[in-house]
C-alpha positions as CSV (number, residue, x, y, z in Angstrom):
1,M,-22.7,132.6,135.1
2,S,-26.3,132.3,133.9
3,Q,-27.3,129.4,131.8
4,T,-28.1,130.2,128.2
5,K,-31.9,130.5,127.9
6,P,-34.4,131.4,125.2
7,N,-35.4,135.0,124.8
8,N,-38.7,134.3,126.3
9,R,-37.3,132.8,129.6
10,M,-35.4,134.4,132.5
11,T,-33.9,133.5,135.9
12,A,-35.8,134.6,139.0
13,V,-36.2,133.8,142.7
14,V,-39.8,132.5,143.3
15,C,-41.5,132.5,146.7
16,H,-43.5,129.5,147.3
17,G,-43.9,129.8,151.0
18,P,-42.0,130.6,154.2
19,E,-38.4,129.4,153.8
20,D,-39.4,127.9,150.4
21,Y,-37.8,130.4,147.9
22,R,-36.4,128.8,144.7
23,V,-34.3,129.9,141.9
24,E,-36.2,129.1,138.7
25,Q,-36.6,129.6,135.0
26,V,-39.8,131.6,134.4
27,A,-41.4,133.4,131.5
28,R,-40.1,136.7,130.7
29,P,-42.7,139.4,131.0
30,N,-44.2,141.3,127.9
31,P,-45.6,144.7,128.4
32,G,-49.2,145.6,127.5
33,A,-50.6,149.0,126.8
34,G,-49.1,151.6,129.1
35,E,-46.7,149.1,130.7
36,M,-43.0,148.6,130.3
37,V,-40.4,146.0,131.1
38,I,-37.2,146.9,132.7
39,R,-33.9,144.9,132.8
40,I,-33.1,144.7,136.6
41,S,-29.7,146.3,137.5
42,A,-29.9,145.3,141.2
43,C,-32.5,144.5,143.9
44,G,-31.8,144.9,147.6
45,I,-32.9,142.3,150.2
46,C,-35.1,144.3,152.8
47,A,-35.6,143.3,156.4
48,S,-39.2,142.8,155.5
49,D,-38.1,140.3,152.8
50,C,-36.2,138.5,155.6
51,K,-39.2,138.5,157.8
52,C,-41.4,137.3,155.1
53,W,-38.8,134.5,154.2
54,G,-38.9,133.6,157.8
55,G,-42.8,133.2,158.0
56,A,-43.7,136.2,160.0
57,K,-47.5,136.2,160.5
58,M,-47.9,139.7,159.3
59,F,-47.1,138.3,155.8
60,W,-48.5,134.9,156.0
61,G,-51.5,135.4,158.2
62,D,-52.5,134.2,161.6
63,A,-55.6,132.1,162.2
64,A,-55.6,132.8,166.0
65,T,-56.2,136.7,165.3
66,N,-58.0,136.3,161.9
67,T,-55.2,138.0,160.2
68,P,-55.3,137.2,156.5
69,A,-52.2,136.2,154.5
70,Y,-50.7,139.3,152.7
71,V,-48.3,137.2,150.4
72,K,-49.9,135.4,147.5
73,P,-47.4,132.8,146.2
74,P,-46.0,131.8,143.9
75,V,-44.5,135.4,143.4
76,I,-41.1,136.9,142.6
77,P,-40.1,138.9,145.6
78,G,-38.2,142.2,145.8
79,H,-39.2,145.8,146.1
80,E,-35.9,147.6,146.4
81,F,-35.1,147.3,142.7
82,F,-34.1,149.6,139.8
83,G,-33.2,148.9,136.1
84,V,-33.0,150.0,132.6
85,V,-36.1,150.4,130.2
86,D,-35.9,147.4,127.9
87,D,-39.4,147.2,126.3
88,L,-42.3,149.6,126.1
89,G,-45.9,148.8,125.5
90,P,-48.1,151.0,123.4
91,D,-48.4,154.6,124.9
92,A,-46.0,153.7,127.8
93,A,-43.2,156.0,126.8
94,E,-45.6,159.1,126.9
95,H,-47.3,157.8,130.0
96,F,-44.2,157.3,132.0
97,G,-42.1,159.9,130.3
98,V,-39.2,157.5,129.5
99,K,-37.4,156.1,126.6
100,P,-35.6,152.8,126.0
101,G,-32.2,152.8,127.7
102,D,-33.3,155.1,130.6
103,T,-32.3,154.0,134.0
104,V,-35.5,154.1,136.2
105,I,-37.0,153.1,139.5
106,A,-40.7,152.5,140.4
107,E,-42.0,153.1,143.8
108,Q,-42.7,150.0,145.9
109,I,-46.5,150.4,145.9
110,V,-48.6,149.7,142.9
111,P,-51.7,152.1,143.6
112,C,-55.1,151.1,142.4
113,D,-55.7,154.8,141.4
114,R,-59.4,154.3,142.3
115,C,-59.8,154.3,146.1
116,R,-60.3,157.4,148.3
117,F,-56.6,157.6,149.2
118,C,-55.4,157.3,145.7
119,R,-57.9,159.9,144.5
120,S,-56.9,162.4,147.2
121,G,-53.1,162.0,146.4
122,Q,-52.4,159.7,149.4
123,Y,-51.6,156.9,147.2
124,W,-49.1,155.3,149.5
125,M,-52.0,154.3,151.8
126,C,-54.0,152.9,148.8
127,E,-56.8,150.7,150.2
128,V,-56.0,147.8,147.9
129,H,-52.3,148.2,148.7
130,N,-50.4,146.0,146.3
131,I,-46.7,146.1,146.9
132,F,-44.3,144.8,144.2
133,G,-43.1,141.2,145.1
134,F,-45.9,140.0,147.3
135,Q,-48.9,139.6,144.9
136,R,-48.1,138.1,141.4
137,Q,-51.5,139.0,140.0
138,V,-50.5,142.7,140.1
139,A,-46.8,142.5,139.5
140,D,-43.8,140.4,140.5
141,G,-40.8,141.9,142.2
142,G,-37.3,142.7,141.2
143,M,-35.4,139.5,142.1
144,S,-35.2,138.6,138.6
145,E,-33.5,139.4,135.3
146,Y,-36.6,141.4,133.9
147,M,-39.6,143.0,135.5
148,L,-42.9,144.3,134.4
149,I,-43.9,147.8,135.5
150,P,-47.8,148.3,135.4
151,R,-49.6,151.4,134.2
152,T,-50.5,152.7,137.7
153,A,-46.8,152.5,138.9
154,R,-45.0,155.9,139.9
155,V,-41.8,155.9,138.0
156,H,-38.7,158.1,138.4
157,V,-35.7,158.5,136.1
158,I,-32.3,158.0,137.7
159,P,-29.2,159.9,136.4
160,P,-26.9,157.6,134.3
161,S,-23.9,158.7,136.2
162,M,-25.1,157.4,139.6
163,R,-23.2,154.4,141.1
164,L,-25.1,151.2,141.1
165,E,-24.9,150.9,144.9
166,D,-26.4,154.3,145.5
167,A,-29.2,153.7,142.9
168,A,-30.0,150.4,144.7
169,I,-30.8,152.3,148.0
170,I,-33.2,154.8,146.5
171,E,-36.2,153.0,147.8
172,P,-35.2,152.5,151.4
173,L,-33.8,156.1,151.4
174,A,-37.2,157.4,150.3
175,C,-38.6,155.5,153.3
176,A,-35.9,157.1,155.6
177,I,-36.7,160.6,154.2
178,H,-40.3,160.2,154.9
179,T,-39.7,159.0,158.5
180,V,-37.5,161.9,159.3
181,Q,-40.0,164.3,157.8
182,R,-42.7,162.8,160.0
183,G,-40.5,163.6,163.0
184,D,-40.7,167.3,162.1
185,V,-37.3,167.8,163.3
186,Q,-36.4,171.3,164.6
187,L,-33.0,173.1,165.0
188,D,-33.2,172.8,168.8
189,D,-34.3,169.2,169.0
190,V,-32.5,166.2,170.5
191,V,-33.3,163.3,168.1
192,V,-32.9,159.7,169.0
193,I,-32.8,157.1,166.2
194,A,-33.1,153.6,167.6
195,G,-31.7,150.9,165.1
196,A,-28.7,151.4,162.9
197,G,-29.7,148.9,160.2
198,P,-29.6,149.9,156.6
199,I,-32.6,152.3,156.8
200,G,-31.6,153.6,160.3
201,L,-28.2,154.6,158.9
202,M,-29.9,156.3,156.1
203,M,-32.1,158.1,158.6
204,V,-29.1,159.3,160.4
205,Q,-27.7,161.0,157.2
206,V,-31.0,162.5,156.5
207,A,-31.6,163.8,160.1
208,K,-28.1,165.2,160.1
209,L,-29.1,167.3,157.1
210,K,-31.8,168.8,159.4
211,T,-29.1,170.0,161.8
212,P,-30.7,169.1,165.2
213,K,-29.1,170.2,168.3
214,K,-28.0,166.6,169.1
215,L,-28.4,163.4,167.1
216,V,-28.2,160.2,169.1
217,V,-28.1,156.6,167.6
218,I,-28.9,153.5,169.6
219,D,-27.8,150.0,168.4
220,M,-26.1,146.9,169.8
221,V,-23.7,146.4,167.0
222,P,-20.4,148.3,167.5
223,E,-19.5,148.4,163.7
224,R,-22.9,150.0,162.9
225,L,-22.5,152.6,165.7
226,A,-19.2,153.5,164.2
227,L,-20.9,154.1,160.9
228,A,-23.5,156.1,162.5
229,R,-20.9,158.3,164.1
230,G,-19.3,158.7,160.7
231,F,-22.5,159.8,159.2
232,G,-22.9,162.5,161.7
233,A,-24.3,161.1,165.0
234,D,-23.2,163.3,167.9
235,V,-23.7,160.4,170.5
236,V,-23.9,156.7,169.9
237,I,-25.1,154.3,172.6
238,N,-24.9,150.5,172.9
239,P,-27.6,149.7,175.4
240,R,-25.9,146.4,176.3
241,E,-23.1,148.3,177.7
242,E,-24.5,151.8,178.5
243,D,-27.5,153.3,180.3
244,A,-29.4,154.9,177.4
245,L,-31.9,156.6,179.7
246,A,-29.2,158.2,181.8
247,I,-27.3,159.5,178.8
248,V,-30.3,160.9,177.1
249,Q,-31.5,162.6,180.2
250,G,-28.1,164.0,180.7
251,L,-28.3,165.6,177.3
252,T,-31.6,167.1,178.0
253,G,-31.6,168.4,181.5
254,G,-33.5,165.4,182.6
255,Y,-36.5,165.9,180.3
256,G,-35.8,163.3,177.5
257,C,-35.5,163.6,173.8
258,D,-37.8,165.7,171.6
259,V,-38.1,163.1,168.8
260,Y,-37.6,159.3,169.0
261,I,-37.5,157.3,165.8
262,E,-38.1,153.6,166.1
263,A,-36.2,151.6,163.5
264,T,-35.3,148.5,165.4
265,G,-38.1,146.2,164.5
266,S,-37.9,145.0,168.1
267,P,-40.6,145.3,170.8
268,A,-37.9,146.4,173.0
269,G,-37.3,149.4,170.9
270,V,-40.8,150.7,171.5
271,V,-40.6,150.3,175.3
272,Q,-37.3,152.0,175.2
273,G,-38.6,154.9,173.2
274,L,-41.6,155.5,175.5
275,N,-39.1,155.8,178.5
276,L,-36.4,158.0,176.6
277,I,-39.0,160.5,175.1
278,R,-40.0,163.8,176.8
279,K,-43.6,164.8,177.6
280,L,-45.2,166.2,174.5
281,G,-42.5,164.6,172.3
282,R,-42.8,163.1,168.8
283,F,-42.6,159.3,168.6
284,V,-42.2,158.0,165.0
285,E,-42.9,154.3,164.4
286,F,-41.2,153.0,161.2
287,S,-40.3,149.3,161.9
288,V,-42.0,146.1,160.6
289,F,-42.3,143.8,163.4
290,G,-42.1,140.0,163.6
291,A,-43.7,139.9,167.0
292,D,-46.4,141.6,169.0
293,T,-45.4,144.5,171.2
294,T,-47.0,145.1,174.7
295,V,-46.5,148.3,176.5
296,D,-48.3,150.5,179.1
297,W,-50.3,152.5,176.8
298,S,-51.2,155.1,179.5
299,I,-47.8,156.6,179.0
300,I,-48.8,157.9,175.7
301,G,-51.8,159.7,177.1
302,D,-52.1,160.2,180.8
303,R,-48.4,160.6,181.5
304,K,-46.8,162.2,178.5
305,E,-49.5,163.2,176.0
306,L,-47.2,162.0,173.1
307,D,-47.6,162.7,169.5
308,V,-47.4,159.1,168.0
309,R,-46.8,159.1,164.3
310,G,-46.5,156.1,161.9
311,S,-44.3,156.2,158.8
312,H,-45.0,154.0,155.8
313,L,-43.2,153.7,152.5
314,G,-41.6,156.8,150.8
315,P,-44.3,159.0,149.3
316,Y,-43.2,162.0,147.3
317,C,-39.6,161.3,148.5
318,Y,-38.1,159.4,145.5
319,P,-37.1,162.7,143.6
320,I,-35.6,164.0,146.9
321,A,-33.6,160.7,147.5
322,I,-32.3,160.7,143.9
323,D,-31.2,164.4,144.3
324,L,-29.5,163.8,147.7
325,L,-27.6,160.8,146.2
326,D,-26.7,162.7,143.1
327,R,-25.3,165.6,145.1
328,G,-23.4,163.3,147.4
329,L,-25.3,164.4,150.4
330,V,-26.2,160.8,151.2
331,T,-24.2,157.7,150.4
332,S,-24.6,154.0,150.2
333,Q,-20.8,153.6,151.2
334,G,-20.6,151.4,154.2
335,I,-24.3,150.4,154.0
336,V,-24.2,148.2,150.9
337,T,-21.8,145.4,152.0
338,H,-22.6,142.3,149.9
339,G,-23.6,141.5,146.3
340,Y,-24.8,138.1,144.9
341,A,-26.0,136.8,141.7
342,I,-29.6,135.5,141.6
343,E,-28.3,132.0,141.5
344,E,-26.7,132.5,144.8
345,W,-30.0,133.2,146.6
346,D,-29.6,130.8,149.4
347,E,-26.4,132.4,150.5
348,A,-27.7,135.9,149.9
349,I,-30.7,135.4,152.3
350,R,-28.5,133.7,154.9
351,V,-26.1,136.7,154.9
352,A,-28.9,139.3,154.7
353,N,-30.6,137.6,157.7
354,S,-27.6,137.9,159.8
355,L,-25.4,140.6,161.4
356,D,-22.7,139.7,158.9
357,S,-24.1,142.3,156.6
358,I,-26.0,145.5,156.4
359,K,-27.5,145.7,152.9
360,V,-27.3,142.8,150.5
361,L,-28.0,143.2,146.8
362,L,-29.0,140.7,144.1
363,K,-27.4,141.5,140.8
364,P,-28.3,139.5,137.6
365,V,-25.2,138.2,135.9
366,A,-25.0,139.2,132.2
């Protein structure tokens, strides 16, 4: 149970550096004009949180390549959050279209609303690019009891009847939806999704709703492949035990898949995809990598003339994610496997950073 605290203090996980995340008592936020504070119901631990915790250079910078640090500690991590409106600053109710007691979620990015991308409606590519849980000067994340939602945040109301576990996957589900949309899946496509982690399994459910000719999932964990099959995969492949190239070519008359979605986070997943995809195919890159990837780049142009598409965040997909969950067309069952109190952070990150779990949630104890 949480310790008794003054009303102006709360329990939170605070990132101070790689593998230096501490459970601390910190000041509870107060909303200013156009801002609100939510009481956190749950916050998922993302694969990117695990990579950040482990010290991946894309988060902490790399002097050898002049890569600047993206994380600015100390900061409360967590971007897969949702909660209940607890306190509203002046004009915030009208600005966000919410009232006290509403269950809400804010998109993971905090747009600046001033750059060329924000002004053109492409806010998810904001040039400033602040994401909840990485830079305290903008907004701390959701691994805490309460959280400040700044004025430029994109906020969505969640039906009060939605299960906690379903509401907790809205953010990654929005990312999955955007990725599948980037693949432009057609009825006669053979689609390969590489990586059956939490978001990969959500991609499977979303891609199945597109009714492709064949939906193939590749992963090395049998339990995750079984889940993928339950979510609608027609073919599942464990590349440690089976020849993925031979199987995919057998399904496609030797041509290769029409759409390859890379969700492994491993350089091997990229190389695999370039081999499996047909000429003029659509390669969608989603993963956050902890290491550089080296490939024969001529495959993309000279040999196959591929359409390579990135997928970043979940723009305009939160309402779709909420609707799909509300209608039972997508589920968290089998994906959300563990839940821990904030005070159990050390165990939570250990389990999240292993194959013992799929999706781990932090849930504040009342």
